[in-house]
N, C-alpha and C positions, 0 to 999 in steps of 0.2 A: 605384598602390599598391605595386607591386613596387619601383619606384625609391625611393619614400619609405622603405620598409623597409630597403633596402640602404644608403641614406644614413644612416639612424638607426643601424644596426649598425656601420658603418664609423667613425662619429663618436663613438660611445658604447660603450666597452668594457664598462661596467657592464650595459648592455642585452644585450650579447652573452652574457655569463656568465649573466644572469638567464634568458634564453631557453633556454640549454642545461641549466640546473638544472631548469627547468620541464619540459623534454622528458624529462630523466632521471626526474623524479618521476612523470611520466605513464607511462613505460615500467615503472617499479616497480609502480604501481597496476595496470596491465594484467597484469603478470606474476603479481601476487598473485591476481587474479581467475582467471587461467588455472590456477594451481597449485591453487586450491580446487576447481575443476571436475575437474582431473585426479585429485586426491585422492579426491573423491567417486566418480568412475568406478572407480578402482582398488579402493576399499573395497567397491563394489557388485558387482564382477565375480564373487567367489566364489559368491554366491547366484544371480546371473544365469546363470552357467555350470552351476550345480547343478540349478535348477528351471526356468530360462527366464523370459521376461518375461510370458508370457500368464497364468501362475498368479497374478500380482499382481492380476488382474482377474477371474479365473474361479473361484478357490477359494471354498469355502462361507463362510469367515469369516477373521478375523485371529486366529490362535492359533499363534504360531511354535513353541511347545514341542510342539505336535501336528503340525507341518509344514504349517500353513495360513497363507497370506500375502496374503490379499485386502486390498488397499489402497483399493479403490473406495469403501467406506462413508466412510472418512476423507477421501478426495479430494472426495467429494460434500459432506461436512460443511464442508470448507474452502471449497469453491466457494459453497455456499449462504450461509454466514456472511459471506463477502466481498461477494458480490453484494447481499445484503440491506442490509448496512451502507453500502456505496457508494451504493446507490439512495436511501437516506434522507439521508446526509450531504451528497451533492453539491448537490442543490437548496437545502438549508438554508445550506450554506457560501457558495454563489454569491449567494443572496438577501441574506445578511448582509453580504457585501462590497458589494453594490449599495446597501444601506441606509447603510453607512459612507461611501461615496463620494458619494452623491447626495441623501440624505434627512436624515441625522443632523447635528446641530450639531457643529462641530469639536471641542468639548470632549468631547462624548459619544462621538464617533468615536474619539478618542485613548484614552479610557478603555476602550472596547470592544476595541480592538486590544490593549491591555495585558492584558486578561482572557483573550483568545484565546491570546496568547503564553504566559500563565501555564498555561493548559490544556495547551499543547503541551509544557511542561516537566515535567509531573507524571509520575513513574515508572509504568510499566505495572502493577507490583504493587500500587500504591495504587488504581488503577482497579479491578483485580481484587478487592482486599479490599472496596472500596465495593460492587462488584457482588455479592459473596458475602453480605455482611451486610445490604444494603438491597434491591438489585434482585431477587435470587433469591427471598427470602421474599415480596416483593410479587407476583411471578409465580406462586409456589406457592399463594397465596391465590386467584388467579384460576383456575389449572389446575395441580394437582400434577404432577410433583414440585417444580418450580421451576428447577433446573439444566436448561438447554434451549438449543435453537437460538435461540429468541427472546432469551434472556439474552445469548447471544454476539453477536447482531446489535446489541442495544442498547448493550452495552459497547464494541464496535468502533466504532459510530457516534459515540459521545462521544469516542473516542480519535483517530479520523481527521478529525473535524470541523475542528480547528485547521489541519490541513494544507491542505485545500481552501479554507478561509476566508481564510487568509493569502496563499496563492498567487493566489486570485481577486482579493483586494483589491489586490495588487501589479500584477496584469495590467490591472485596470480603471484604476488610477492612471496607467498608461503609455499609455492611449489619447490620441492627440494632441488638444490643445484645439481645433485647427482643425475637427476632426470635430464637436465640440459646437457650435461657432459656426456651422458650415454647417447643422446640424440646426435651430438656433434661427432662422436666416435663412429656412429653409423653413417655419417656423411649426409644427414638430413639438412635441407635448407632451413633458413630462419622461419619461413611461413609454415613449412611442413612440421617443424618442431613445435610451433605454436598450436597448429590445428590438430596434430596427432598425439602430442605429448602433454603440452601445458594445459590446454582447455579441458581435456578429459580428466587430468589430475585435479583440476580445480572446480569440477562441475558441482560438487556438493555446496561449496561456498557460493557459486554463481546462482544455483537454484534458491539458496537462502536469500540472496539479494533480490531475486525475482519475487519471492514471497513478501519481503519487506516493502518493496516498491508498490506491489499490488495492494497491500494493506493501507499504505498512505493514500493511494489513489481512491480507494473505496471510501475512506474516512474524510477526505477533503470536503470542506463546506464553503468557506467564504469566497475563495477564488471562483469555484464552479458556480456559485450563486450569482456572481457578478457578471459572468460572460455567457451563460447558457440560455438566457431568456425566460426561464422558469414557467414555461407553458406545459401543462400536463397533457401530453399527447404521445401517441406512438409515432416516432420519427420515421418518415419515409425516405429521407436522405440525410446526409451529414450536414446539410445547410438548414435543417429544421430546428427550431428551438426545442429544448427539453427541460425537464426538471428531475433532479436526482433526489434520492431519499433523504440525504443529509440536508440539502437545500430546503426540502419541504418541511422538515422539522424546524429548521432555523426560521423560516418565514412564518409559520403558523402557530408555533408553541406559545407565543406571547399572548394570544387572544383565545386559544382553544379551550373549550370546557366540555365536560361530560364525555360522551362517546367520541367526540372529535379529538379531545385530548388523549383519550385512551388509545385511539387509532394511531396517533403519532408515536406512542410508546410501542405499538406493534411494529412500526417502521424501525424504531431503534432496536427492537428484539431481532428483526431480520438482519440488520447490519451487524449486531453482535454475533449472530450465528455465522455470518460470512467470515468475520474476523477469527472466530474460534476455529473454523474449518482451516483457515490459512495457517494459524498457529500450529494446529495438529499436523498439517503437511510439512511445515518447517521443522517440527520436532522429529518427524520420521526421516526427513532428509538429513538432518544434522547427525542422526545416529547411524547413518550409512545404510539404512534399510532399503532405500531407493536410490538409484543412480550412483551406486558405489559407496 
């Protein structure tokens, strides 16, 4: 492979420049990510030096004007909304991909994929508006007030479903046909082939889709802001209003100053840390170090 690359580079000047352009763009992308992290750290340092990091988890509430900076209720709200939506969207998305690949007629499968791609392109504010005028009143009839953790989970489920469905569909489509032929030769039924051969063979791609949908759920702002009620509290049930870290930043950054503004950057730093962790897990999975 090394000899092949060297021959290609020496015989094709265009490939040589293309490789260096791609390397340059890769360095630029990495530098931008590092600059964002450095910026978040620098903006967070004033409040971290002033009050320390422990008070972000031990203060009685979030009220920066009174010197209270507890982020834990919003961190918990973010975690619950993300885990709930991912737990619902993942099996639905994978099963829909199985349906497209192995059960649906080709015409129906193509139409279904187009509909999923359409869902992926809808702006988040449209999802939020639909949730506010349709979903929240429906939940309010079941258990007031309506804006709640349940509404956030439901709207996030609809938003991240296209991500896992499309990635799962692409992963299942890449399973070698020889695997299916071998399963047929062994006399396995269709579902036995899917559950024992296809899904294990595609698990690396499926876990990558899981990471991608989780990242979107964590970072969603506008839709979750519109349907969750934005009350900073520890939810005792799925019908209680919550506020996520992203919604908190969007609501308060416009007027925040001093330590209050710096504390919002600490929220951003926490979110960045969560995303970096997800990217690291996705990289490990893509290299086959975990789950095959």
